[in-house]
C-alpha positions, 0 to 999 in steps of 0.5 A, a space after each residue: 500500500 502507498 503512503 499518502 501525504 496530504 498538504 493543506 492550508 487555509 491561506 495561499 502563498 504559504 509554500 505548499 506547492 514548494 514542499 510538494 515539489 521538494 518531497 516528490 523530488 526526494 522520493 523519486 531521487 531515492 528510487 521510489 515511484 511517486 504520484 502527486 494528485 493536484 487538486 489546486 484549480 491553478 494546476 501548479 504541480 501539473 504545470 511544473 510536471 509539464 515544464 519538467 518534461 519539456 526541459 527533459 528534467 522530469 523523473 520517470 518514476 514521478 506521475 502527476 494526475 488531477 481529478 475529473 468528473 470521471 475520476 475523483 480523489 478516491 478513485 485516483 488513490 485506489 488506482 495507484 495504491 499498489 502501483 507507487 510507494 508514495 502519494 502526495 496530495 496538493 490541495 487548493 490554497 485559501 481553504 480546506 475544502 478537501 479537508 475531510 476527504 483528505 483526512 480519510 485517505 491520508 496517512 499524515 497531513 502537512 500544513 506549511 506556515 509562514 512567519 506572518 500573523 495571518 498565516 499563524 492564525 490560519 494554521 491555528 484554525 486548521 489545528 483546531 479543525 483537526 482536533 475537532 475532527 478527532 473529537 467527532 470521529 468514532 475512532 480517533 486513531 484513524 484520523 491522520 496526524 497533522 504536522 506544521 512545517 515552518 516555510 520560507 524562513 529567513 535564512 538568518 534564523 535557520 541556525 539561530 540558537 534559542 536564547 541568544 541575541 537576535 541576528 542582525 537584519 531580522 526584524 524584532 516582530 519577525 524574530 518574536 513570531 518565529 519563536 511564537 510559532 515554535 512554542 505554540 504550533 509545535 512544528 516539525 524539527 525542520 525549516 524550509 528556507 526562503 531561497 532563490 534556488 527554489 524558484 529555479 526548481 519550480 521553473 525548470 523541473 525535478 530537483 534530482 534531474 537538475 542535480 544530474 544535469 549540473 553534475 555533467 557540467 564542468 564550469 565553475 558556475 554550475 559546480 557552485 549551483 550543484 552544491 546548492 541543489 544538493 543541499 536542497 535535496 538533503 533538506 528535502 530528504 530530511 523533511 520526509 524523514 521528519 514527517 515519517 518519524 514525527 520529529 517535532 522541534 519541541 523535542 529538539 529544544 527549539 531551532 
């Protein structure tokens, strides 16, 4: 049976699609077959997959599908359940319209959260929705766990040690909210940084194929970029491990 991960957010622009691209890239890079179901009307993942194929940067073991009147979410999960190792479901931003359906098929729910008041508030609402769903369920153990992932984090906060002075160039409120999210939302023990390199992944193709492309080049610029892409892949693999092992930042004493 496939392992199913569902991405959801009550606010657009939280980094949901970036996480989907990182996770699917890491899964295919490590030799697993992965299906991404794109439920977002903007078809961001479907477009990315098409661009990847155009650029010859698509992994053979990555499949992307969207729902139709003939095949809904449940049909797609049933169809690919024994054909792939992982299924990742990307939902529409600015809502949790598919929340109950998602919870009924997923093994884990993932919520990206930006360092912004609106994002933090919406994430809290989703956490409360999840608690209510478990409270109303006949068998709460069948409701998948929900994990918050801090996304588009200021790189200066990635290595900051809790209790030490605020890094230069980080706003006071940004710094305070960073630790409010850690303390209040109990995120996974990993942060997705705000980095321009992710834009290249989104515009060109799967991360593993981009790495392969740069390994075949010998110029200094490509070698430098290769290091950044390999670091992004290491982070993507670590993200998957944190999800499957349910490693929370609270158990690692903050960031």
